[in-house]
C-alpha positions, 0 to 999 in steps of 0.5 A: 500500500502506498504512503498516501493519506486516504483523506487529505491525499498527502504523499512523500515529498522530496528535498535535500539533506544539508550537511554542516559543510553544505553538501546536499543529498536527496532525501524524502519527507514522509507524511505522518501516517497512522492506520486507524480503526473508526466505528462507523455508527451509520452502518454499524461497523468498523472501518480502517483508514490510513490517515495522516495526523492532520486528517485525524484533526479533520475527522474530529472537527467535521465528523466521520460521517461527513468525511466518509460521504466526501470520500465516497463522492470522490470515488474511494471505496470504503 
């Protein structure tokens, strides 16, 4: 499974690792992804999502039902 948040779509970014002598080498910045189970009360079942910690805050703010509705509208299978 790819390192992509199912809600926000965050992916790994690339950048440079800069040493003390200012030598630059390529590196990756990975998103802070967590595999999290949520109880989806509307369907009376548990769903597992791969979400970033930023997406967890979005779920807390908007509610799981609204977030799942947006995902399904975008074509994501849950």
